[in-house]
KEKEPA-218609 format. One record per residue (C-alpha): residue in three letters; x, y, z. Coordinates in pm, 1 decimal. Layout:
<sites>
(ALA, (X, Y, Z)) ...
</sites>
This chain:
<sites>
(MET, (6092.4, 18398.5, 20125.9)) (VAL, (5797.0, 18617.1, 20228.4)) (GLN, (5648.5, 18813.9, 19940.4)) (ARG, (5542.2, 19170.5, 20020.6)) (PRO, (5299.6, 19255.4, 19738.2)) (PHE, (5229.7, 19610.8, 19855.9)) (TRP, (5596.7, 19711.4, 19829.2)) (ILE, (5658.9, 19506.0, 19514.8)) (ALA, (5375.1, 19696.0, 19347.1)) (ARG, (5528.6, 20024.1, 19462.8)) (ILE, (5863.0, 19932.6, 19301.3)) (GLU, (5694.1, 19825.7, 18977.5)) (ALA, (5499.2, 20154.1, 18967.9)) (ALA, (5817.6, 20353.7, 19035.2)) (TRP, (5993.0, 20175.9, 18746.7)) (LYS, (5723.8, 20307.6, 18515.4)) (ARG, (5826.6, 20663.1, 18607.7)) (ARG, (6205.2, 20622.6, 18618.6)) (SER, (6453.1, 20355.4, 18517.1)) (VAL, (6636.4, 20394.4, 18850.3)) (VAL, (6456.5, 20339.3, 19179.6)) (TRP, (6631.4, 20430.8, 19504.2)) (LEU, (6493.5, 20211.5, 19782.8)) (PHE, (6590.1, 20353.8, 20120.4)) (GLY, (6502.2, 20293.4, 20482.8)) (VAL, (6663.6, 20223.9, 20815.9)) (ARG, (6879.9, 19915.7, 20856.3)) (ARG, (6694.7, 19585.7, 20888.9)) (SER, (6376.3, 19726.2, 20738.5)) (GLY, (6383.4, 19440.5, 20485.6)) (LYS, (6533.0, 19605.7, 20176.9)) (THR, (6751.1, 19311.3, 20070.3)) (THR, (6480.1, 19047.7, 20117.8)) (LEU, (6228.2, 19262.6, 19930.7)) (CYS, (6466.1, 19312.4, 19638.1)) (ARG, (6546.6, 18941.4, 19617.0)) (SER, (6174.0, 18866.1, 19595.9)) (LEU, (6123.9, 19075.0, 19280.8)) (ASP, (6032.5, 18885.8, 18967.2)) (ARG, (6294.9, 18839.4, 18694.1)) (VAL, (6574.1, 19036.8, 18857.7)) (GLU, (6947.6, 18984.7, 18857.4)) (TYR, (7091.2, 19053.4, 19202.2)) (PHE, (7430.4, 19215.4, 19272.0)) (ASP, (7564.6, 19245.1, 19625.3)) (CYS, (7797.3, 19545.4, 19629.4)) (GLU, (7954.7, 19428.2, 19953.1)) (ARG, (8133.5, 19153.3, 19757.8)) (PRO, (8479.5, 19282.0, 19655.0)) (ARG, (8481.2, 19125.9, 19307.6)) (ILE, (8144.4, 19274.3, 19213.1)) (ARG, (8236.4, 19609.5, 19363.0)) (ARG, (8566.1, 19617.0, 19173.3)) (THR, (8390.9, 19551.1, 18840.4)) (MET, (8147.9, 19838.2, 18892.9)) (ASP, (8414.4, 20079.2, 19017.1)) (GLU, (8666.7, 20011.2, 18741.3)) (ASP, (8437.0, 19990.8, 18439.2)) (PRO, (8079.9, 20105.8, 18505.6)) (GLU, (8007.6, 20142.3, 18132.2)) (GLY, (8120.2, 19788.4, 18062.1)) (PHE, (7922.4, 19654.3, 18355.6)) (LEU, (7602.8, 19820.5, 18235.3)) (GLU, (7659.8, 19729.9, 17870.2)) (GLY, (7616.2, 19361.5, 17949.6)) (LEU, (7282.4, 19416.4, 18122.0)) (ARG, (7075.6, 19582.6, 17850.5)) (GLY, (6704.0, 19518.9, 17884.3)) (LYS, (6736.3, 19353.9, 18224.9)) (ARG, (6597.9, 19427.7, 18569.6)) (ILE, (6874.1, 19441.7, 18829.0)) (VAL, (6925.5, 19500.5, 19199.4)) (LEU, (7232.3, 19688.8, 19321.3)) (ASP, (7226.2, 19614.7, 19692.2)) (GLU, (7438.2, 19815.3, 19938.7)) (ILE, (7546.3, 20048.2, 19658.3)) (HIS, (7703.6, 20288.7, 19907.1)) (ARG, (7997.8, 20046.2, 19915.8)) (LEU, (8104.8, 20169.1, 19571.6)) (ARG, (8357.2, 20451.0, 19542.4)) (ARG, (8119.2, 20663.8, 19332.9)) (PRO, (7767.3, 20517.6, 19357.3)) (SER, (7594.2, 20823.7, 19216.0)) (GLU, (7818.5, 20813.2, 18906.7)) (LEU, (7710.1, 20458.4, 18820.4)) (LEU, (7342.1, 20542.5, 18861.7)) (LYS, (7376.8, 20863.1, 18660.1)) (ILE, (7537.9, 20672.5, 18369.9)) (ALA, (7262.5, 20413.3, 18386.9)) (ALA, (6982.8, 20672.2, 18386.5)) (ASP, (7133.7, 20882.3, 18105.5)) (HIS, (7275.5, 20616.7, 17875.6)) (HIS, (7107.8, 20285.8, 17960.6)) (PRO, (6740.3, 20369.5, 18022.7)) (ASP, (6639.3, 20020.6, 17909.1)) (ILE, (6793.7, 19876.8, 18225.7)) (ARG, (6559.1, 19880.4, 18523.9)) (ILE, (6758.0, 19928.9, 18845.0)) (VAL, (6656.1, 19921.4, 19207.5)) (ALA, (6942.6, 20037.4, 19426.6)) (THR, (6964.8, 20016.0, 19804.0)) (GLY, (7217.4, 20153.4, 20047.6)) (SER, (7281.7, 20319.9, 20376.8)) (SER, (7024.5, 20576.0, 20479.6)) (THR, (7311.3, 20822.6, 20513.7)) (LEU, (7365.1, 20809.7, 20137.5)) (GLN, (7007.2, 20930.5, 20091.0)) (ALA, (7095.1, 21224.5, 20315.2)) (SER, (7401.5, 21317.2, 20109.9)) (ALA, (7356.3, 21641.8, 19919.8)) (ARG, (7588.6, 21525.2, 19642.2)) (PHE, (7390.4, 21204.5, 19594.3)) (ARG, (7061.6, 21395.2, 19577.6)) (ASP, (7189.7, 21671.0, 19349.8)) (THR, (7361.5, 21439.5, 19100.5)) (LEU, (7051.8, 21223.8, 19057.2)) (THR, (6782.7, 21491.6, 19065.1)) (GLY, (6521.7, 21400.5, 18805.3)) (ARG, (6694.9, 21070.3, 18729.8)) (LYS, (6558.1, 20841.4, 19000.9)) (ALA, (6236.6, 20761.1, 19181.2)) (ASP, (6268.4, 20751.1, 19559.9)) (LEU, (6086.3, 20485.0, 19759.7)) (TRP, (6094.5, 20491.8, 20138.8)) (LEU, (6060.6, 20143.4, 20289.4)) (THR, (5906.8, 20228.2, 20624.7)) (PRO, (5853.2, 19984.2, 20909.6)) (MET, (5572.8, 19740.8, 20830.9)) (ALA, (5251.9, 19908.2, 20717.4)) (GLY, (4895.4, 19779.2, 20726.3)) (PRO, (4917.3, 19575.5, 20402.9)) (ASP, (5220.1, 19393.4, 20545.0)) (LEU, (5017.6, 19252.7, 20833.9)) (GLU, (4812.1, 19037.7, 20598.7)) (THR, (5131.7, 18924.3, 20429.8)) (PHE, (5275.0, 18816.6, 20763.9)) (GLY, (4967.3, 18623.0, 20871.3)) (ASN, (4732.4, 18885.7, 21019.5)) (PRO, (4881.5, 18900.2, 21369.5)) (SER, (4716.6, 19118.2, 21631.3)) (LEU, (4783.6, 19489.9, 21622.1)) (THR, (4918.4, 19467.8, 21975.8)) (HIS, (5187.8, 19230.7, 21847.3)) (ARG, (5279.7, 19482.1, 21577.7)) (LEU, (5289.8, 19768.3, 21827.1)) (ARG, (5497.7, 19577.3, 22083.6)) (ARG, (5749.1, 19420.6, 21844.8)) (GLY, (5761.6, 19707.6, 21598.5)) (GLY, (5775.7, 19696.8, 21221.8)) (LEU, (6123.6, 19568.0, 21137.1)) (PRO, (6045.8, 19222.2, 20991.7)) (SER, (6313.0, 19025.6, 21178.3)) (PHE, (6211.3, 19180.9, 21510.5)) (PHE, (5842.7, 19130.7, 21434.3)) (LEU, (5887.7, 18761.9, 21348.2)) (SER, (6112.8, 18676.7, 21641.9)) (ARG, (5967.9, 18414.4, 21877.7)) (GLU, (6059.6, 18623.5, 22179.7)) (VAL, (6085.6, 18997.6, 22232.3)) (PRO, (6436.7, 19066.7, 22095.1)) (ASP, (6553.6, 19318.2, 22356.9)) (SER, (6922.2, 19258.1, 22284.4)) (ASP, (6858.5, 19322.0, 21914.5)) (TYR, (6720.3, 19669.3, 21984.6)) (ALA, (7040.0, 19763.8, 22169.7)) (GLU, (7256.1, 19608.5, 21897.5)) (TRP, (7067.1, 19802.6, 21629.6)) (ILE, (7132.7, 20133.4, 21808.0)) (ASP, (7506.4, 20057.0, 21832.4)) (ALA, (7530.6, 19946.8, 21467.6)) (PHE, (7339.4, 20253.1, 21351.8)) (TRP, (7592.1, 20474.1, 21528.0)) (ALA, (7896.9, 20286.5, 21403.8)) (ARG, (7790.2, 20228.9, 21042.9)) (ASP, (7551.1, 20509.2, 20958.3)) (LEU, (7619.6, 20818.6, 21166.1)) (GLN, (7986.5, 20857.0, 21249.5)) (GLU, (8134.7, 20880.3, 20901.7)) (MET, (7869.9, 21092.9, 20734.5)) (PHE, (7781.0, 21334.3, 21012.9)) (GLY, (8108.0, 21344.5, 21203.7)) (LEU, (7929.7, 21292.5, 21534.0)) (LYS, (8137.7, 21220.0, 21839.9)) (ARG, (8081.3, 21088.9, 22191.0)) (PRO, (7886.9, 20763.8, 22140.1)) (ASP, (7784.3, 20748.4, 22506.9)) (ALA, (7613.9, 21087.2, 22479.0)) (TYR, (7447.4, 20974.7, 22155.9)) (ARG, (7309.4, 20659.1, 22320.9)) (ARG, (7174.1, 20861.1, 22610.4)) (PHE, (7014.9, 21106.9, 22368.1)) (VAL, (6845.8, 20826.2, 22172.6)) (GLU, (6725.0, 20665.6, 22495.5)) (LEU, (6565.1, 20990.0, 22612.9)) (LEU, (6425.3, 21073.3, 22268.6)) (PHE, (6247.7, 20740.3, 22229.8)) (ALA, (6128.8, 20743.7, 22590.5)) (GLN, (5967.5, 21083.5, 22523.1)) (SER, (5861.0, 20994.1, 22169.8)) (GLY, (5556.5, 21185.9, 22049.3)) (GLY, (5615.2, 21480.4, 22280.4)) (ILE, (5712.5, 21836.5, 22204.3)) (PHE, (6086.7, 21857.4, 22160.7)) (GLU, (6289.5, 22109.0, 22359.6)) (ALA, (6663.5, 22081.8, 22307.2)) (THR, (6746.4, 22224.0, 22649.3)) (ARG, (6575.4, 21925.1, 22816.2)) (PHE, (6830.0, 21691.2, 22655.9)) (ALA, (7150.8, 21889.7, 22694.2)) (ALA, (7211.0, 21844.1, 23068.2)) (PRO, (7119.8, 21472.4, 23097.9)) (CYS, (7337.8, 21392.7, 22793.3)) (GLU, (7615.4, 21629.6, 22904.4)) (ILE, (7628.5, 21794.7, 22564.3)) (SER, (7561.3, 22143.4, 22434.6)) (ARG, (7233.1, 22257.4, 22286.3)) (PRO, (7389.1, 22281.5, 21934.5)) (THR, (7507.9, 21920.2, 21969.8)) (VAL, (7156.4, 21813.1, 22064.2)) (SER, (7032.5, 21980.6, 21746.6)) (SER, (7300.8, 21811.1, 21534.8)) (TYR, (7206.8, 21468.7, 21676.3)) (LEU, (6841.4, 21530.6, 21594.8)) (ARG, (6919.7, 21647.7, 21241.1)) (ALA, (7116.2, 21327.7, 21180.0)) (LEU, (6834.2, 21107.0, 21308.0)) (GLU, (6580.6, 21295.8, 21097.3)) (ALA, (6792.7, 21279.0, 20781.4)) (THR, (6830.6, 20902.9, 20817.6)) (ARG, (6459.5, 20848.9, 20902.7)) (ALA, (6540.1, 20718.0, 21251.0)) (ALA, (6328.1, 20998.4, 21396.2)) (HIS, (6037.4, 21194.0, 21253.2)) (VAL, (6026.1, 21565.0, 21325.6)) (ILE, (5666.4, 21686.5, 21299.3)) (ARG, (5651.8, 22063.4, 21278.8)) (PRO, (5359.7, 22278.3, 21393.2)) (TYR, (5085.5, 22396.0, 21163.2)) (SER, (5037.4, 22765.5, 21220.2)) (SER, (4950.1, 23093.9, 21058.2)) (ARG, (5182.7, 23247.5, 21318.7)) (ARG, (4903.0, 23358.6, 21545.9)) (SER, (5018.8, 23475.8, 21886.3)) (THR, (4802.9, 23207.6, 22051.2)) (GLU, (4961.9, 22910.7, 21870.2)) (ILE, (5277.8, 22706.0, 21902.4)) (VAL, (5474.8, 22811.4, 21595.1)) (SER, (5823.4, 22661.3, 21622.1)) (ALA, (5858.5, 22372.5, 21870.0)) (PRO, (5828.6, 22038.5, 21685.2)) (LYS, (5702.2, 21705.0, 21807.3)) (VAL, (5949.7, 21420.4, 21758.0)) (TYR, (5859.6, 21054.0, 21710.5)) (GLY, (6092.5, 20756.7, 21718.3)) (PHE, (6075.4, 20567.3, 21390.5)) (ASP, (5935.4, 20242.6, 21529.9)) (THR, (5698.7, 20134.8, 21806.6)) (GLY, (5916.1, 19840.2, 21909.7)) (PHE, (6200.5, 20076.0, 21997.7)) (VAL, (5960.8, 20304.5, 22186.0)) (CYS, (5848.1, 20006.9, 22396.1)) (TYR, (6208.9, 19900.5, 22453.0)) (PHE, (6322.9, 20240.0, 22577.4)) (ARG, (6012.2, 20289.0, 22790.4)) (GLY, (6051.3, 19945.1, 22947.9)) (TRP, (5707.7, 19828.3, 22833.5)) (ASP, (5668.8, 19449.5, 22828.1)) (GLU, (5293.7, 19412.7, 22874.5)) (LEU, (5098.9, 19692.4, 22708.0)) (ARG, (4824.1, 19873.9, 22898.4)) (THR, (4531.9, 20050.4, 22730.9)) (GLU, (4697.9, 20390.0, 22773.3)) (ASP, (5016.4, 20250.7, 22618.7)) (LEU, (4822.7, 20122.0, 22319.1)) (GLY, (4676.4, 20468.1, 22257.8)) (HIS, (5020.8, 20624.6, 22256.4)) (LEU, (5165.8, 20360.6, 22024.4)) (TRP, (4861.4, 20380.9, 21797.6)) (GLU, (4949.6, 20743.9, 21723.8)) (HIS, (5293.3, 20624.9, 21607.5)) (TYR, (5134.5, 20352.3, 21396.2)) (VAL, (4897.6, 20595.0, 21221.5)) (LEU, (5190.7, 20825.8, 21146.7)) (ASN, (5374.1, 20530.8, 20990.5)) (GLU, (5068.1, 20457.1, 20775.2)) (PHE, (5065.7, 20813.9, 20644.5)) (HIS, (5437.7, 20795.8, 20565.6)) (ALA, (5415.5, 20455.4, 20396.3)) (ARG, (5096.8, 20489.2, 20198.0)) (THR, (5041.6, 20851.5, 20098.2)) (ALA, (5223.9, 21093.9, 19876.2)) (GLY, (5192.7, 21468.4, 19837.1)) (TRP, (5067.6, 21526.4, 20191.2)) (GLU, (5281.5, 21683.3, 20461.1)) (VAL, (5218.6, 21575.5, 20820.5)) (ARG, (5213.5, 21847.3, 21085.5)) (TYR, (5049.8, 21895.9, 21425.1)) (TRP, (4865.1, 22185.9, 21586.8)) (ARG, (4864.8, 22318.3, 21941.4)) (ASP, (4757.2, 22644.1, 22094.6)) (LYS, (4892.7, 22803.9, 22407.9)) (ALA, (4580.5, 22705.6, 22601.6)) (GLY, (4684.6, 22340.3, 22559.0)) (HIS, (4440.5, 22231.9, 22285.5)) (GLU, (4619.5, 21998.3, 22046.1)) (VAL, (4539.6, 21810.4, 21724.5)) (ASP, (4756.1, 21501.5, 21678.1)) (PHE, (4820.0, 21553.3, 21306.5)) (VAL, (4728.9, 21809.5, 21044.0)) (LEU, (4759.0, 21684.0, 20687.2)) (VAL, (4857.5, 21960.4, 20449.7)) (ARG, (4876.2, 21973.4, 20072.5)) (ARG, (4910.6, 22277.2, 19848.9)) (GLY, (4570.8, 22397.3, 19733.4)) (ALA, (4372.8, 22184.4, 19979.8)) (PRO, (4226.2, 22279.6, 20318.2)) (PRO, (4398.9, 22116.1, 20616.3)) (ILE, (4269.5, 21782.1, 20742.1)) (ALA, (4268.1, 21754.1, 21122.3)) (VAL, (4337.7, 21403.0, 21255.1)) (GLU, (4294.2, 21262.8, 21604.7)) (CYS, (4429.2, 20910.8, 21669.0)) (GLN, (4221.4, 20696.2, 21904.6)) (TRP, (4276.2, 20332.6, 21996.0)) (SER, (3896.3, 20306.6, 22029.5)) (ALA, (3638.7, 20525.3, 21858.4)) (ASP, (3413.0, 20511.9, 22166.3)) (GLY, (3437.0, 20825.4, 22375.9)) (ALA, (3661.1, 21009.0, 22130.1)) (ASP, (3742.9, 21361.6, 22244.5)) (VAL, (3645.0, 21610.4, 21975.6)) (SER, (3729.7, 21925.9, 22168.1)) (PRO, (4062.2, 21964.9, 21978.4)) (PHE, (3861.9, 21992.8, 21654.1)) (SER, (3648.1, 22271.7, 21796.9)) (ALA, (3953.6, 22473.3, 21899.8)) (PHE, (4129.2, 22412.8, 21567.5)) (ARG, (3828.0, 22493.3, 21349.9)) (SER, (3762.1, 22817.8, 21537.7)) (ARG, (4082.0, 22936.6, 21366.9)) (TYR, (4077.7, 22725.4, 21047.8)) (PRO, (3712.9, 22663.6, 20960.5)) (LYS, (3764.9, 22484.3, 20627.9)) (GLY, (3866.3, 22119.6, 20605.6)) (GLU, (3774.3, 21770.6, 20720.0)) (ASN, (3801.8, 21632.4, 21072.2)) (TRP, (3895.2, 21267.8, 21122.1)) (VAL, (3911.6, 21033.6, 21416.5)) (VAL, (4132.8, 20743.6, 21303.5)) (ALA, (4063.7, 20441.0, 21522.4)) (ARG, (4143.4, 20072.7, 21495.9)) (ASP, (3785.1, 19954.3, 21571.8)) (VAL, (3600.9, 20127.6, 21285.8)) (ASP, (3465.8, 19872.1, 21038.7)) (ARG, (3270.5, 20107.4, 20817.0)) (PRO, (3331.0, 20481.8, 20802.5)) (TYR, (3064.9, 20694.5, 20965.8)) (ARG, (3007.9, 21060.5, 21040.8)) (ARG, (2887.7, 21241.2, 21350.9)) (VAL, (2816.7, 21605.4, 21420.3)) (LEU, (2960.6, 21681.5, 21761.8)) (ARG, (2955.1, 22030.4, 21907.4)) (ASN, (2851.7, 22159.1, 21564.4)) (ILE, (3163.9, 22001.5, 21411.6)) (GLY, (3134.4, 21728.6, 21147.7)) (VAL, (3370.6, 21442.1, 21236.4)) (ASP, (3441.9, 21135.3, 21022.4)) (PHE, (3537.2, 20812.2, 21199.9)) (LEU, (3776.0, 20598.9, 20993.1)) (ASN, (4026.9, 20319.7, 21024.1)) (PRO, (4374.4, 20369.6, 20871.6)) (ASP, (4285.9, 20194.1, 20544.0)) (GLN, (3987.5, 20421.6, 20495.0)) (ALA, (4186.1, 20732.0, 20584.3)) (VAL, (4463.0, 20646.4, 20340.8)) (GLY, (4202.8, 20574.5, 20074.0)) (ARG, (4056.4, 20921.4, 20112.2)) (LEU, (4396.7, 21083.6, 20079.0)) (GLY, (4441.1, 20906.3, 19747.4)) (ARG, (4124.2, 21052.8, 19600.1)) 
</sites>
């Protein structure tokens, strides 16, 4: 069993804040394997009827026999009242350390969130982040970008094209239909295909309605469901509502580079493909390894655009451009952005930066960093 020390450390740190840790992420992101690799844990698979029956019928009795232990409650959404069990544990058995996993739709449930507010620590298991690459043998970044960050897909000997299609179907059948009441699976599949093929672009609902043969409100409901379950990332514009800026249209990214390649039909990656996928990878690094920062983007109506703007209350915005190579980086987006928002740092995040360095280009100070260095600065 592969140990993932970065995520194990995150769980251990979360346990210091709360006795209940909710580990969530899309299906096949590795939640079960990660939980089984934890030290000194007792594992319960809630898909097994006997175990599920014990927890449903007598949650107090179940917890009473586990005092002082560290336990995993895997697939907890299979219980009749999963939030009730976790609430009892948090309120009356704080000496039990629990990590619970379940469908990403449970995380999106208002009742689940409201019942456990202040009682659990949330941990989002994203597709594989930088620290995972060392764990999995330091493969090339191009391998990570082409295969994506779901461990089983990443480790497959061949590109698992059939698995991508199967994942989309299972996600619809097991995660979306019941919770969100979505209908018309063929329209959903077409929507996902178009969304991932256009991943990283500005989202306009009207561009999806006709090809999918659905209404604009249905397009919006599909997107909300994908965002709530972390299958798509909706990046909203950074703006002070100036008349020259984009203020409402979001950019939308598919959750994983492997799926982007699948839906775009990319087998062999070209340099321009790598640059596009690198932007997705950097976004995943920010999601996996930072806290307290909101990711946005900026674009004006003249077409100047900054890939990401990192925002935190009380701090000036950090402008980020993602470049596969630091050589020849275009800094003109920084000039346009800083003419409106003069305070804050400007970063080019590139994969070929060994040591961070700074250049003054067009009277703008720009720091060149790799993702590890960028994440390190956000943690200061």
